[in-house]
PyMOL Python script that loads the backbone (N, CA, C, O; Angstrom):
from pymol import cmd

cmd.read_pdbstr("""\
ATOM      1  N   MET A   1      75.487-125.389  18.095  1.00  0.00           N
ATOM      2  CA  MET A   1      76.578-125.361  17.136  1.00  0.00           C
ATOM      3  C   MET A   1      76.175-124.497  15.944  1.00  0.00           C
ATOM      4  O   MET A   1      75.068-124.623  15.420  1.00  0.00           O
ATOM      5  N   LEU A   2      77.069-123.634  15.530  1.00  0.00           N
ATOM      6  CA  LEU A   2      76.809-122.779  14.383  1.00  0.00           C
ATOM      7  C   LEU A   2      77.578-123.298  13.186  1.00  0.00           C
ATOM      8  O   LEU A   2      78.753-123.649  13.297  1.00  0.00           O
ATOM      9  N   THR A   3      76.929-123.346  12.066  1.00  0.00           N
ATOM     10  CA  THR A   3      77.586-123.732  10.821  1.00  0.00           C
ATOM     11  C   THR A   3      77.503-122.555   9.875  1.00  0.00           C
ATOM     12  O   THR A   3      76.412-122.097   9.535  1.00  0.00           O
ATOM     13  N   TRP A   4      78.648-122.067   9.451  1.00  0.00           N
ATOM     14  CA  TRP A   4      78.679-120.939   8.528  1.00  0.00           C
ATOM     15  C   TRP A   4      79.054-121.441   7.153  1.00  0.00           C
ATOM     16  O   TRP A   4      80.113-122.043   6.976  1.00  0.00           O
ATOM     17  N   LYS A   5      78.205-121.202   6.189  1.00  0.00           N
ATOM     18  CA  LYS A   5      78.509-121.503   4.793  1.00  0.00           C
ATOM     19  C   LYS A   5      78.141-120.263   4.002  1.00  0.00           C
ATOM     20  O   LYS A   5      77.057-119.706   4.175  1.00  0.00           O
ATOM     21  N   ALA A   6      79.027-119.840   3.151  1.00  0.00           N
ATOM     22  CA  ALA A   6      78.701-118.662   2.351  1.00  0.00           C
ATOM     23  C   ALA A   6      79.442-118.718   1.038  1.00  0.00           C
ATOM     24  O   ALA A   6      80.616-119.085   0.991  1.00  0.00           O
ATOM     25  N   GLY A   7      78.765-118.360  -0.016  1.00  0.00           N
ATOM     26  CA  GLY A   7      79.409-118.256  -1.319  1.00  0.00           C
ATOM     27  C   GLY A   7      80.021-116.877  -1.477  1.00  0.00           C
ATOM     28  O   GLY A   7      79.521-115.907  -0.908  1.00  0.00           O
ATOM     29  N   ARG A   8      81.071-116.783  -2.226  1.00  0.00           N
ATOM     30  CA  ARG A   8      81.644-115.467  -2.519  1.00  0.00           C
ATOM     31  C   ARG A   8      80.602-114.660  -3.282  1.00  0.00           C
ATOM     32  O   ARG A   8      79.689-115.219  -3.889  1.00  0.00           O
ATOM     33  N   LYS A   9      80.747-113.357  -3.244  1.00  0.00           N
ATOM     34  CA  LYS A   9      79.747-112.481  -3.856  1.00  0.00           C
ATOM     35  C   LYS A   9      79.529-112.784  -5.330  1.00  0.00           C
ATOM     36  O   LYS A   9      78.442-112.538  -5.852  1.00  0.00           O
ATOM     37  N   SER A  10      80.547-113.315  -6.014  1.00  0.00           N
ATOM     38  CA  SER A  10      80.423-113.591  -7.447  1.00  0.00           C
ATOM     39  C   SER A  10      79.996-115.024  -7.742  1.00  0.00           C
ATOM     40  O   SER A  10      79.853-115.394  -8.907  1.00  0.00           O
ATOM     41  N   GLU A  11      79.792-115.834  -6.711  1.00  0.00           N
ATOM     42  CA  GLU A  11      79.456-117.247  -6.885  1.00  0.00           C
ATOM     43  C   GLU A  11      78.005-117.504  -6.491  1.00  0.00           C
ATOM     44  O   GLU A  11      77.349-116.623  -5.935  1.00  0.00           O
ATOM     45  N   PRO A  12      77.500-118.707  -6.775  1.00  0.00           N
ATOM     46  CA  PRO A  12      76.141-119.055  -6.348  1.00  0.00           C
ATOM     47  C   PRO A  12      75.982-118.906  -4.836  1.00  0.00           C
ATOM     48  O   PRO A  12      76.944-119.018  -4.076  1.00  0.00           O
ATOM     49  N   TRP A  13      74.770-118.657  -4.434  1.00  0.00           N
ATOM     50  CA  TRP A  13      74.483-118.368  -3.031  1.00  0.00           C
ATOM     51  C   TRP A  13      74.311-119.628  -2.204  1.00  0.00           C
ATOM     52  O   TRP A  13      73.740-120.618  -2.662  1.00  0.00           O
ATOM     53  N   THR A  14      74.805-119.576  -1.003  1.00  0.00           N
ATOM     54  CA  THR A  14      74.499-120.547   0.028  1.00  0.00           C
ATOM     55  C   THR A  14      73.932-119.755   1.190  1.00  0.00           C
ATOM     56  O   THR A  14      74.512-118.746   1.592  1.00  0.00           O
ATOM     57  N   VAL A  15      72.820-120.192   1.728  1.00  0.00           N
ATOM     58  CA  VAL A  15      72.204-119.477   2.838  1.00  0.00           C
ATOM     59  C   VAL A  15      72.386-120.302   4.096  1.00  0.00           C
ATOM     60  O   VAL A  15      72.022-121.477   4.140  1.00  0.00           O
ATOM     61  N   ALA A  16      72.948-119.682   5.110  1.00  0.00           N
ATOM     62  CA  ALA A  16      73.099-120.317   6.415  1.00  0.00           C
ATOM     63  C   ALA A  16      72.445-119.407   7.444  1.00  0.00           C
ATOM     64  O   ALA A  16      72.559-118.185   7.357  1.00  0.00           O
ATOM     65  N   VAL A  17      71.771-119.989   8.402  1.00  0.00           N
ATOM     66  CA  VAL A  17      71.092-119.209   9.429  1.00  0.00           C
ATOM     67  C   VAL A  17      71.687-119.578  10.773  1.00  0.00           C
ATOM     68  O   VAL A  17      71.836-120.757  11.095  1.00  0.00           O
ATOM     69  N   ALA A  18      72.026-118.570  11.553  1.00  0.00           N
ATOM     70  CA  ALA A  18      72.578-118.790  12.890  1.00  0.00           C
ATOM     71  C   ALA A  18      71.804-117.940  13.881  1.00  0.00           C
ATOM     72  O   ALA A  18      71.402-116.821  13.565  1.00  0.00           O
ATOM     73  N   HIS A  19      71.599-118.459  15.059  1.00  0.00           N
ATOM     74  CA  HIS A  19      70.906-117.716  16.107  1.00  0.00           C
ATOM     75  C   HIS A  19      71.943-117.110  17.036  1.00  0.00           C
ATOM     76  O   HIS A  19      72.838-117.803  17.519  1.00  0.00           O
ATOM     77  N   VAL A  20      71.819-115.827  17.282  1.00  0.00           N
ATOM     78  CA  VAL A  20      72.697-115.138  18.218  1.00  0.00           C
ATOM     79  C   VAL A  20      71.805-114.413  19.211  1.00  0.00           C
ATOM     80  O   VAL A  20      70.960-113.607  18.820  1.00  0.00           O
ATOM     81  N   ALA A  21      71.990-114.695  20.495  1.00  0.00           N
ATOM     82  CA  ALA A  21      71.182-114.046  21.523  1.00  0.00           C
ATOM     83  C   ALA A  21      71.861-112.761  21.985  1.00  0.00           C
ATOM     84  O   ALA A  21      73.086-112.645  21.962  1.00  0.00           O
ATOM     85  N   GLY A  22      71.054-111.817  22.397  1.00  0.00           N
ATOM     86  CA  GLY A  22      71.601-110.572  22.921  1.00  0.00           C
ATOM     87  C   GLY A  22      71.308-109.394  22.020  1.00  0.00           C
ATOM     88  O   GLY A  22      70.653-109.520  20.986  1.00  0.00           O
ATOM     89  N   ALA A  23      71.807-108.250  22.437  1.00  0.00           N
ATOM     90  CA  ALA A  23      71.561-107.007  21.706  1.00  0.00           C
ATOM     91  C   ALA A  23      72.474-106.895  20.493  1.00  0.00           C
ATOM     92  O   ALA A  23      73.582-107.431  20.479  1.00  0.00           O
ATOM     93  N   PHE A  24      71.994-106.194  19.484  1.00  0.00           N
ATOM     94  CA  PHE A  24      72.800-105.905  18.298  1.00  0.00           C
ATOM     95  C   PHE A  24      73.534-104.593  18.539  1.00  0.00           C
ATOM     96  O   PHE A  24      73.046-103.524  18.172  1.00  0.00           O
ATOM     97  N   SER A  25      74.690-104.675  19.148  1.00  0.00           N
ATOM     98  CA  SER A  25      75.462-103.469  19.445  1.00  0.00           C
ATOM     99  C   SER A  25      76.116-102.931  18.181  1.00  0.00           C
ATOM    100  O   SER A  25      76.275-103.651  17.195  1.00  0.00           O
ATOM    101  N   ASP A  26      76.488-101.670  18.220  1.00  0.00           N
ATOM    102  CA  ASP A  26      77.208-101.076  17.093  1.00  0.00           C
ATOM    103  C   ASP A  26      78.510-101.820  16.845  1.00  0.00           C
ATOM    104  O   ASP A  26      78.933-101.972  15.699  1.00  0.00           O
ATOM    105  N   ASP A  27      79.153-102.287  17.923  1.00  0.00           N
ATOM    106  CA  ASP A  27      80.408-103.027  17.789  1.00  0.00           C
ATOM    107  C   ASP A  27      80.189-104.354  17.058  1.00  0.00           C
ATOM    108  O   ASP A  27      80.993-104.728  16.205  1.00  0.00           O
ATOM    109  N   LEU A  28      79.108-105.065  17.384  1.00  0.00           N
ATOM    110  CA  LEU A  28      78.795-106.323  16.695  1.00  0.00           C
ATOM    111  C   LEU A  28      78.560-106.073  15.208  1.00  0.00           C
ATOM    112  O   LEU A  28      79.055-106.818  14.362  1.00  0.00           O
ATOM    113  N   ILE A  29      77.815-105.041  14.900  1.00  0.00           N
ATOM    114  CA  ILE A  29      77.527-104.733  13.497  1.00  0.00           C
ATOM    115  C   ILE A  29      78.810-104.361  12.758  1.00  0.00           C
ATOM    116  O   ILE A  29      79.020-104.806  11.629  1.00  0.00           O
ATOM    117  N   ARG A  30      79.672-103.550  13.378  1.00  0.00           N
ATOM    118  CA  ARG A  30      80.937-103.154  12.753  1.00  0.00           C
ATOM    119  C   ARG A  30      81.830-104.366  12.512  1.00  0.00           C
ATOM    120  O   ARG A  30      82.379-104.520  11.421  1.00  0.00           O
ATOM    121  N   LYS A  31      81.982-105.231  13.521  1.00  0.00           N
ATOM    122  CA  LYS A  31      82.832-106.422  13.378  1.00  0.00           C
ATOM    123  C   LYS A  31      82.272-107.388  12.334  1.00  0.00           C
ATOM    124  O   LYS A  31      83.029-108.002  11.582  1.00  0.00           O
ATOM    125  N   THR A  32      80.961-107.521  12.291  1.00  0.00           N
ATOM    126  CA  THR A  32      80.334-108.385  11.289  1.00  0.00           C
ATOM    127  C   THR A  32      80.597-107.850   9.889  1.00  0.00           C
ATOM    128  O   THR A  32      80.901-108.619   8.976  1.00  0.00           O
ATOM    129  N   ALA A  33      80.480-106.546   9.715  1.00  0.00           N
ATOM    130  CA  ALA A  33      80.745-105.932   8.408  1.00  0.00           C
ATOM    131  C   ALA A  33      82.195-106.144   7.992  1.00  0.00           C
ATOM    132  O   ALA A  33      82.463-106.467   6.835  1.00  0.00           O
ATOM    133  N   GLN A  34      83.131-105.970   8.915  1.00  0.00           N
ATOM    134  CA  GLN A  34      84.551-106.179   8.605  1.00  0.00           C
ATOM    135  C   GLN A  34      84.811-107.634   8.227  1.00  0.00           C
ATOM    136  O   GLN A  34      85.532-107.908   7.268  1.00  0.00           O
ATOM    137  N   TRP A  35      84.230-108.563   8.975  1.00  0.00           N
ATOM    138  CA  TRP A  35      84.441-109.992   8.726  1.00  0.00           C
ATOM    139  C   TRP A  35      83.903-110.368   7.348  1.00  0.00           C
ATOM    140  O   TRP A  35      84.564-111.076   6.588  1.00  0.00           O
ATOM    141  N   SER A  36      82.704-109.891   7.032  1.00  0.00           N
ATOM    142  CA  SER A  36      82.102-110.257   5.746  1.00  0.00           C
ATOM    143  C   SER A  36      82.856-109.633   4.576  1.00  0.00           C
ATOM    144  O   SER A  36      83.021-110.275   3.539  1.00  0.00           O
ATOM    145  N   GLU A  37      83.315-108.396   4.727  1.00  0.00           N
ATOM    146  CA  GLU A  37      84.074-107.750   3.652  1.00  0.00           C
ATOM    147  C   GLU A  37      85.397-108.461   3.404  1.00  0.00           C
ATOM    148  O   GLU A  37      85.810-108.622   2.256  1.00  0.00           O
ATOM    149  N   SER A  38      86.063-108.886   4.474  1.00  0.00           N
ATOM    150  CA  SER A  38      87.362-109.550   4.315  1.00  0.00           C
ATOM    151  C   SER A  38      87.226-110.912   3.645  1.00  0.00           C
ATOM    152  O   SER A  38      88.188-111.417   3.067  1.00  0.00           O
ATOM    153  N   ARG A  39      86.041-111.509   3.718  1.00  0.00           N
ATOM    154  CA  ARG A  39      85.808-112.829   3.124  1.00  0.00           C
ATOM    155  C   ARG A  39      84.933-112.762   1.875  1.00  0.00           C
ATOM    156  O   ARG A  39      84.596-113.792   1.291  1.00  0.00           O
ATOM    157  N   GLU A  40      84.570-111.556   1.473  1.00  0.00           N
ATOM    158  CA  GLU A  40      83.736-111.329   0.288  1.00  0.00           C
ATOM    159  C   GLU A  40      82.429-112.111   0.329  1.00  0.00           C
ATOM    160  O   GLU A  40      82.044-112.750  -0.650  1.00  0.00           O
ATOM    161  N   VAL A  41      81.753-112.052   1.472  1.00  0.00           N
ATOM    162  CA  VAL A  41      80.449-112.698   1.628  1.00  0.00           C
ATOM    163  C   VAL A  41      79.447-111.667   2.152  1.00  0.00           C
ATOM    164  O   VAL A  41      79.830-110.628   2.691  1.00  0.00           O
ATOM    165  N   HIS A  42      78.175-111.969   1.985  1.00  0.00           N
ATOM    166  CA  HIS A  42      77.109-111.122   2.519  1.00  0.00           C
ATOM    167  C   HIS A  42      76.636-111.711   3.838  1.00  0.00           C
ATOM    168  O   HIS A  42      76.436-112.920   3.948  1.00  0.00           O
ATOM    169  N   ILE A  43      76.457-110.864   4.831  1.00  0.00           N
ATOM    170  CA  ILE A  43      75.855-111.274   6.098  1.00  0.00           C
ATOM    171  C   ILE A  43      74.740-110.283   6.398  1.00  0.00           C
ATOM    172  O   ILE A  43      74.932-109.069   6.322  1.00  0.00           O
ATOM    173  N   ILE A  44      73.591-110.811   6.734  1.00  0.00           N
ATOM    174  CA  ILE A  44      72.452-109.968   7.069  1.00  0.00           C
ATOM    175  C   ILE A  44      72.068-110.255   8.510  1.00  0.00           C
ATOM    176  O   ILE A  44      71.839-111.407   8.880  1.00  0.00           O
ATOM    177  N   ILE A  45      71.999-109.213   9.319  1.00  0.00           N
ATOM    178  CA  ILE A  45      71.575-109.346  10.712  1.00  0.00           C
ATOM    179  C   ILE A  45      70.111-108.933  10.775  1.00  0.00           C
ATOM    180  O   ILE A  45      69.743-107.841  10.343  1.00  0.00           O
ATOM    181  N   VAL A  46      69.279-109.823  11.318  1.00  0.00           N
ATOM    182  CA  VAL A  46      67.836-109.596  11.326  1.00  0.00           C
ATOM    183  C   VAL A  46      67.325-109.588  12.759  1.00  0.00           C
ATOM    184  O   VAL A  46      67.718-110.424  13.573  1.00  0.00           O
ATOM    185  N   ASP A  47      66.458-108.649  13.058  1.00  0.00           N
ATOM    186  CA  ASP A  47      65.789-108.602  14.354  1.00  0.00           C
ATOM    187  C   ASP A  47      64.831-109.792  14.428  1.00  0.00           C
ATOM    188  O   ASP A  47      63.933-109.900  13.592  1.00  0.00           O
ATOM    189  N   PRO A  48      64.999-110.687  15.406  1.00  0.00           N
ATOM    190  CA  PRO A  48      64.141-111.880  15.468  1.00  0.00           C
ATOM    191  C   PRO A  48      62.667-111.560  15.706  1.00  0.00           C
ATOM    192  O   PRO A  48      61.805-112.403  15.459  1.00  0.00           O
ATOM    193  N   ASP A  49      62.371-110.355  16.182  1.00  0.00           N
ATOM    194  CA  ASP A  49      60.971-109.981  16.392  1.00  0.00           C
ATOM    195  C   ASP A  49      60.220-109.767  15.079  1.00  0.00           C
ATOM    196  O   ASP A  49      58.990-109.739  15.070  1.00  0.00           O
ATOM    197  N   VAL A  50      60.950-109.615  13.968  1.00  0.00           N
ATOM    198  CA  VAL A  50      60.297-109.396  12.674  1.00  0.00           C
ATOM    199  C   VAL A  50      60.493-110.577  11.727  1.00  0.00           C
ATOM    200  O   VAL A  50      60.224-110.471  10.530  1.00  0.00           O
ATOM    201  N   CYS A  51      60.959-111.692  12.260  1.00  0.00           N
ATOM    202  CA  CYS A  51      61.234-112.870  11.442  1.00  0.00           C
ATOM    203  C   CYS A  51      60.492-114.074  12.004  1.00  0.00           C
ATOM    204  O   CYS A  51      60.510-114.316  13.211  1.00  0.00           O
ATOM    205  N   ALA A  52      59.844-114.821  11.128  1.00  0.00           N
ATOM    206  CA  ALA A  52      59.066-115.979  11.566  1.00  0.00           C
ATOM    207  C   ALA A  52      59.900-117.256  11.667  1.00  0.00           C
ATOM    208  O   ALA A  52      59.382-118.288  12.091  1.00  0.00           O
ATOM    209  N   GLY A  53      61.172-117.211  11.289  1.00  0.00           N
ATOM    210  CA  GLY A  53      62.023-118.391  11.394  1.00  0.00           C
ATOM    211  C   GLY A  53      62.914-118.572  10.184  1.00  0.00           C
ATOM    212  O   GLY A  53      62.944-117.737   9.280  1.00  0.00           O
ATOM    213  N   GLU A  54      63.646-119.691  10.184  1.00  0.00           N
ATOM    214  CA  GLU A  54      64.612-119.963   9.125  1.00  0.00           C
ATOM    215  C   GLU A  54      63.965-120.042   7.743  1.00  0.00           C
ATOM    216  O   GLU A  54      64.508-119.500   6.780  1.00  0.00           O
ATOM    217  N   LEU A  55      62.826-120.700   7.631  1.00  0.00           N
ATOM    218  CA  LEU A  55      62.159-120.802   6.325  1.00  0.00           C
ATOM    219  C   LEU A  55      61.751-119.427   5.804  1.00  0.00           C
ATOM    220  O   LEU A  55      61.806-119.172   4.601  1.00  0.00           O
ATOM    221  N   HIS A  56      61.344-118.549   6.705  1.00  0.00           N
ATOM    222  CA  HIS A  56      60.993-117.180   6.340  1.00  0.00           C
ATOM    223  C   HIS A  56      62.212-116.471   5.743  1.00  0.00           C
ATOM    224  O   HIS A  56      62.096-115.794   4.721  1.00  0.00           O
ATOM    225  N   LEU A  57      63.378-116.625   6.376  1.00  0.00           N
ATOM    226  CA  LEU A  57      64.602-115.995   5.870  1.00  0.00           C
ATOM    227  C   LEU A  57      65.000-116.557   4.510  1.00  0.00           C
ATOM    228  O   LEU A  57      65.354-115.808   3.600  1.00  0.00           O
ATOM    229  N   ARG A  58      64.940-117.869   4.381  1.00  0.00           N
ATOM    230  CA  ARG A  58      65.303-118.493   3.104  1.00  0.00           C
ATOM    231  C   ARG A  58      64.376-118.024   1.976  1.00  0.00           C
ATOM    232  O   ARG A  58      64.831-117.733   0.870  1.00  0.00           O
ATOM    233  N   ALA A  59      63.083-117.955   2.265  1.00  0.00           N
ATOM    234  CA  ALA A  59      62.126-117.494   1.252  1.00  0.00           C
ATOM    235  C   ALA A  59      62.404-116.043   0.870  1.00  0.00           C
ATOM    236  O   ALA A  59      62.310-115.686  -0.305  1.00  0.00           O
ATOM    237  N   ALA A  60      62.741-115.212   1.839  1.00  0.00           N
ATOM    238  CA  ALA A  60      63.042-113.808   1.552  1.00  0.00           C
ATOM    239  C   ALA A  60      64.252-113.683   0.639  1.00  0.00           C
ATOM    240  O   ALA A  60      64.250-112.877  -0.292  1.00  0.00           O
ATOM    241  N   VAL A  61      65.291-114.481   0.901  1.00  0.00           N
ATOM    242  CA  VAL A  61      66.484-114.453   0.051  1.00  0.00           C
ATOM    243  C   VAL A  61      66.134-114.916  -1.361  1.00  0.00           C
ATOM    244  O   VAL A  61      66.537-114.285  -2.338  1.00  0.00           O
ATOM    245  N   GLU A  62      65.389-116.008  -1.473  1.00  0.00           N
ATOM    246  CA  GLU A  62      65.004-116.521  -2.794  1.00  0.00           C
ATOM    247  C   GLU A  62      64.195-115.488  -3.579  1.00  0.00           C
ATOM    248  O   GLU A  62      64.419-115.302  -4.775  1.00  0.00           O
ATOM    249  N   HIS A  63      63.258-114.820  -2.911  1.00  0.00           N
ATOM    250  CA  HIS A  63      62.442-113.802  -3.584  1.00  0.00           C
ATOM    251  C   HIS A  63      63.300-112.618  -4.032  1.00  0.00           C
ATOM    252  O   HIS A  63      63.113-112.092  -5.129  1.00  0.00           O
ATOM    253  N   ALA A  64      64.238-112.201  -3.182  1.00  0.00           N
ATOM    254  CA  ALA A  64      65.104-111.069  -3.534  1.00  0.00           C
ATOM    255  C   ALA A  64      65.991-111.403  -4.729  1.00  0.00           C
ATOM    256  O   ALA A  64      66.130-110.596  -5.648  1.00  0.00           O
ATOM    257  N   VAL A  65      66.587-112.587  -4.715  1.00  0.00           N
ATOM    258  CA  VAL A  65      67.457-112.996  -5.826  1.00  0.00           C
ATOM    259  C   VAL A  65      66.650-113.073  -7.118  1.00  0.00           C
ATOM    260  O   VAL A  65      67.108-112.615  -8.165  1.00  0.00           O
ATOM    261  N   ARG A  66      65.454-113.648  -7.050  1.00  0.00           N
ATOM    262  CA  ARG A  66      64.608-113.755  -8.239  1.00  0.00           C
ATOM    263  C   ARG A  66      64.202-112.366  -8.745  1.00  0.00           C
ATOM    264  O   ARG A  66      64.199-112.130  -9.953  1.00  0.00           O
ATOM    265  N   ALA A  67      63.863-111.452  -7.843  1.00  0.00           N
ATOM    266  CA  ALA A  67      63.483-110.096  -8.256  1.00  0.00           C
ATOM    267  C   ALA A  67      64.631-109.409  -8.987  1.00  0.00           C
ATOM    268  O   ALA A  67      64.404-108.739  -9.994  1.00  0.00           O
ATOM    269  N   PHE A  68      65.857-109.566  -8.497  1.00  0.00           N
ATOM    270  CA  PHE A  68      67.005-108.966  -9.178  1.00  0.00           C
ATOM    271  C   PHE A  68      67.226-109.604 -10.539  1.00  0.00           C
ATOM    272  O   PHE A  68      67.502-108.906 -11.515  1.00  0.00           O
ATOM    273  N   SER A  69      67.108-110.918 -10.611  1.00  0.00           N
ATOM    274  CA  SER A  69      67.358-111.592 -11.889  1.00  0.00           C
ATOM    275  C   SER A  69      66.294-111.248 -12.929  1.00  0.00           C
ATOM    276  O   SER A  69      66.561-111.298 -14.129  1.00  0.00           O
ATOM    277  N   GLU A  70      65.082-110.895 -12.472  1.00  0.00           N
ATOM    278  CA  GLU A  70      63.991-110.538 -13.382  1.00  0.00           C
ATOM    279  C   GLU A  70      63.837-109.027 -13.559  1.00  0.00           C
ATOM    280  O   GLU A  70      62.933-108.575 -14.261  1.00  0.00           O
ATOM    281  N   GLY A  71      64.714-108.247 -12.928  1.00  0.00           N
ATOM    282  CA  GLY A  71      64.652-106.794 -13.047  1.00  0.00           C
ATOM    283  C   GLY A  71      63.499-106.149 -12.296  1.00  0.00           C
ATOM    284  O   GLY A  71      63.093-105.037 -12.631  1.00  0.00           O
ATOM    285  N   ARG A  72      62.966-106.825 -11.290  1.00  0.00           N
ATOM    286  CA  ARG A  72      61.848-106.293 -10.509  1.00  0.00           C
ATOM    287  C   ARG A  72      62.276-105.793  -9.136  1.00  0.00           C
ATOM    288  O   ARG A  72      61.428-105.529  -8.283  1.00  0.00           O
ATOM    289  N   ASN A  73      63.584-105.659  -8.912  1.00  0.00           N
ATOM    290  CA  ASN A  73      64.080-105.280  -7.597  1.00  0.00           C
ATOM    291  C   ASN A  73      63.680-103.856  -7.227  1.00  0.00           C
ATOM    292  O   ASN A  73      63.576-102.980  -8.086  1.00  0.00           O
ATOM    293  N   ILE A  74      63.461-103.647  -5.945  1.00  0.00           N
ATOM    294  CA  ILE A  74      63.168-102.321  -5.411  1.00  0.00           C
ATOM    295  C   ILE A  74      64.446-101.714  -4.839  1.00  0.00           C
ATOM    296  O   ILE A  74      64.730-100.534  -5.047  1.00  0.00           O
ATOM    297  N   SER A  75      65.214-102.528  -4.117  1.00  0.00           N
ATOM    298  CA  SER A  75      66.459-102.024  -3.538  1.00  0.00           C
ATOM    299  C   SER A  75      67.531-101.894  -4.617  1.00  0.00           C
ATOM    300  O   SER A  75      67.460-102.525  -5.671  1.00  0.00           O
ATOM    301  N   LYS A  76      68.518-101.063  -4.325  1.00  0.00           N
ATOM    302  CA  LYS A  76      69.586-100.806  -5.288  1.00  0.00           C
ATOM    303  C   LYS A  76      70.579-101.966  -5.346  1.00  0.00           C
ATOM    304  O   LYS A  76      71.126-102.268  -6.406  1.00  0.00           O
ATOM    305  N   TYR A  77      70.807-102.611  -4.208  1.00  0.00           N
ATOM    306  CA  TYR A  77      71.785-103.694  -4.128  1.00  0.00           C
ATOM    307  C   TYR A  77      71.140-104.947  -3.563  1.00  0.00           C
ATOM    308  O   TYR A  77      70.192-104.869  -2.781  1.00  0.00           O
ATOM    309  N   LEU A  78      71.645-106.076  -3.952  1.00  0.00           N
ATOM    310  CA  LEU A  78      71.169-107.354  -3.423  1.00  0.00           C
ATOM    311  C   LEU A  78      71.976-107.706  -2.203  1.00  0.00           C
ATOM    312  O   LEU A  78      71.746-108.748  -1.590  1.00  0.00           O
TER     313      LEU A  78
END
""", "prot")
cmd.dss("prot")
cmd.show_as("cartoon", "prot")
cmd.util.cbc("prot")
cmd.orient("prot")
């Protein structure tokens, strides 16, 4: 069962992790981008070979948000 929770881009963050098996096709990425834009939420698709699990993803999000709030961000957008 997948549970999707997401805050709007201007609201506090909620992080939800879902497992999807299979290849990341261009069509999946395009549809995901359209879905997230229409709902004003962020969705990040991660290759499971470079992720150690849900706690790893949550920690990465927390570190990124903190870096932006402290002005230490490397990327242009959060």
